[in-house]
N, C-alpha and C positions, 0 to 999 in steps of 0.2 A: 299458684294459690288463687282461689276464687276471690273475686272482688267483694263478695258479701261478707268476708271475714277479714278484719284488719286490726289485729292487736297492735297496740302502740307502745312507744317507749319515750321517755324524756330525751330530748336531743342531747342534753348534757350527759346522759349516761354513756355516750360514746366519745366524750371529749378527751378521755385519757389516750385513746388510740390516735386521735387527731393531734393531740399535743406531742405525742412521740413522733408522729410523721413530720410535724412542723420542725421539730428539733433536728430531723434528718434532712431538712431543706425542702420539704414538700408542702405546698400551700393547701390549706383546708378547702379553699374555694375550688381548686382544681380537682380535688378528690370528690367533692360534692358533684361537680360537673360530670366527672367520669362515671359517677354512680347514678346520674340522672335524677338528682334530688335538689330541690330548691334551696340555695345557700342561705336564704333569709331565715330558714328555720334554725340556723346556728346562732342567730343574733340574740335570742332570748332563752334563758335557762328554763323557763316555764313552757316553752313550745314543745310539741310532740310530733313525732314522725311515726310512720308505720314500721312494724317489725321488719318487714321486707326491705324498706329503705335503709334501716339501720344495718341490716345484713350486707346490703350492697356497698355501703360506705366502709364497713369493716373489710370487705373483700378488696375494695379499691385501695384502701390504706395498706393492706397486705401486699398487693401488686406493686404499689408505688415504692414502698420501702424495701421490698424483697426480704423482709425480716420474718423468718419462719416462726419466731417467738414473739411476734408483735404484741399479742394479748398479754403474755406473761410479763414482758418488760414494761409495757405501758401501764399495767396495773400498779406499778410502784410509783406512779406519778399522781395518784389520786389524792384528793382532799375531800373532806365531808361535803363541801358545797357541790361537788360533781354529782352527788346523789340527791341534791336539792333538799326538799323538806325532810326526806327520810334520813339523809345524812345529818341534818340539824337535830332531828329527834334523837339520833344515836349519841350526839355530842352532849345532850342534856339529860341522859339517863344516869342512874346512880352507879351501875356496874356494867362491866362488859357483857355479862349474861343478859341483863335487861336490854342493852343496846341491840343485841342480835335477836332477841325475842321480838322486839319491836320491828327490826328489819324484816323478819319473816311475816309479820302482820301486814306491813305496809309496802312490801316489795313491789306489788303490782303497780304502784304509782311510778316507780322507776321503769319497770318493764313488765308488760303483760306476757312476755315470752319466757319468764323465769319463774321457778318455784323452789324456794329454799326452805329447808327444814332443819331445826336444831334438835338434836337427840342427845340425851344423856343416859348412858348405860354404865353402871359401875363407876369407875374412876375416869371414864373417857367421854368427852363431849365430841360429837360429830356434827359438822355443818355440811349438809348434802345439798347439791344444786342440780335441779333439772332445768333444761331449757329447750326451747323450740328455735331452730335455725334452719336455713335453707340448704346449706351444703356442708360437707365435711370440713371445708376450710373455715367457715364461720362458726361451726360448732366448736372446733378446736380453739379458735381465737377468742370467742366470747367466754367459753368455760374457763380458759386459763386466765383471761382478764379478770373475771369475777373472783376467782380464788386468790389471785395476786392482790387485787384490790382489798379483799377482806383481811388478808394478812397485814398489809400496810396500814389499814385503818385501825387494826388492833393496837398497833404501836402508837399511832397518832392520837387515839382516844385515851390511852392509859399511860403513855410515856414509858412503857415497859417493852422489853424484847420478849416475844412470845416464841417458845420452842415447841414446834409441832411434833406430834407423835408419828403421823403418816400423812401423805397426800395421795389422793386417788384421782385417776384420770380415766375416762372411758375410751379414749383414742389409743392408737398404737404408740409404743415408745419411739421417740425421734432418734435420729442417728447420734446427735450430740445432746447430752442432758446436763451440760455444765451450767447453763443458765438456771435450770430447775434447781440444781444443787445449791447454787449461790443464793437464790431467792428464798427457797423454802427450808433449806438446811435440815431435811428430814427424809426418812425413807420414802421413796417414790414408787407407786404401784400403778401400772398402766393396764389397759384392757379390763377395767373394773366395771361393775354394774352402775356406778354413780361417780360423778365428780364430787369430791369431798375433801375437807381438811379435818384432821383428828387432832385433839389436844387434851391435855389433862384438864378435867372439869374444874379444878381449883382456879384456873385462869379466869373462869367466868365470874369469880368474886372480886376480880381486880376493880378498883374504883375508877370511874371516868374522871378526867382531870378537873374540869370545871362545870359540873352539872348545875342546871337552873330548873328547879321543879315547876315554878310558875310558868316559865317559858315553855317547858315541856308540855304542860297541860294545854296551852294555846296551840302549839304545833300539832299535837295529837288531834285536837278538834278540827283543825284545818285538813289534816291528813284523812280523817274519817269522811269529811265532806267530799274530798277529792275522790276517795274510793267509791263513794256512793254515786258520784257523777259518772265515773267510768263504767260502773255496773248498769246504771239505769239507761244509758244511751244505747245499750246493745239489746237486740232482740234475742229470742230464744234460739233461733238458727245460729247466731254468732256464738252464744254461750255454749251450745252443745259442740260446735266445731272447735272452739277453743279448748274445751275439756278433752275432746277426742285427740287433738294434736298433742296433748301431753301424754296420753295413755296408749295410743295406737302402737308405737314401737313395742314389739314383743307380745302385745295382747290388745284385744278390742273389748272394752267394757260393755256389758249389756245395758240396755236403756234403764233398767231398774237402778243400777249404780249411779248413773248420771241424774236420774230423777231425784234420788235421795240427796245427792250433792246439792241440787237446786231447791230442795225443801218441798217437793211435791210428789204426787203419785205418778207412776208411769203413764197411766191413762190421761192425766191432766197434761203431762208434757207432750204426749202424742197429739192431743187436741191443739195445743199452742203451736206446735210445729206445723200442723195441718193448716192452721189459720195463716201461717206465713208461707204457705205454698210448698212445703217440703215434708220429709219424714226422716226418722232416725236412720234407716238403712241408706237412704240417698246421701245423707250427710257423711255417714261412715265411708261409703264408697268414694265420695268426693275427697275426703281427707286422705284415704289410702292412695287414690289416684295422684293427688298433688304430691304426696310424699314419694311415691314411686318415681314420678317424673324428676323430682329434685335429686333423688338418690342416683338415678340413672345418668343424669347430666353431670354429676360430680365425678363419675368414673373411678371413684375410690373403692367401690364395693362391687362384689360379684353379684350376679343375678340371684344366686342361691342365698347370699347374705341378705339381699334386699327382701327376698321372699320371706325369710325368717323374721326380719325386723318388722314386716307388715303383718305378721301373724298367719301366714299361709303355711299349711302343713307340708306342701311339696312345691318345688320350683315349677313343676309343670302346671299346677293349679294357678300359680301366680301368672305364668305366661299366658294361659288361656284367658284369665280375667283381664290382664293388661291389654290383650289384643281386642277384647270386647270393648274396653274403655276407649282405646285410641286408634284401633285398626292396624297397629303394629305389634309384633312381638317385642319383648324387652331388648333383645339383641338388634333387631331391625331399628328400633327407636334410637339406640345408641349411635348407630351409623349415620342417621339423618339429623339428629338434634345438634 
């Protein structure tokens, strides 16, 4: 990933994985060291790290524990404070539905690598999670951690057992799904288009245990200011790359879509990118190249699968483009990386 784009996460957002690893006898300091991340970032819940640093820590926690379901199990250790101000906002909402609506609004404070959507269709509420991660390992661990955290927080916030209708995962089914059955107690669907939990929409009306509307107002003001600071410190190069990283798998959005998302015309966006020394096509190529390298390093996907994920119509077209980017074909790169 290029140095000009560095989405960040609250350090406390990965604390559940570290807590689980510590319970298995592994020191957080050693995991940080193995991930080449400054351990002092773990000392304050307000501190932030890059998404890539978070991915490396999750990967090292996975290697240290040897737990295939690290994200799944560690999600059950969450408390609202692990999500910092967003968790406290959820604690002070009136209903569970309000809590998750606010989570979707302020999620970027927790992690700029996630995008959660609450959908209600008929009698079913769906909480969908999109995320950016470096490898198949971290995609699996982070997505399962988030879904597990959400289910646990539903009980913590309401004091009620929530019976899910279904749980969806984008990754392949593991050999053993006993942990999944124990935690979610719902039909499990793998190789889905999204990571999601589905539940009866009536659960959204459950009251939060001890809401405080005055405190909620103060917390929301602080959260809005935090969101503004995260947005303003990024140039348009970074904003466009961030948007592309969410959308490039399976499709590459035209500049018109991104410009509309940023509230400007395509021409204005082109001029702003030019002023920062780049253009839309260069950023798209950069994102595709970075994703291709990460996918090839994980060795969990075939070249054909990667070509499809990156929006190429044919594996041969992907191979030619990748060689232009790196000087290697995808197969050659896998042998030397």
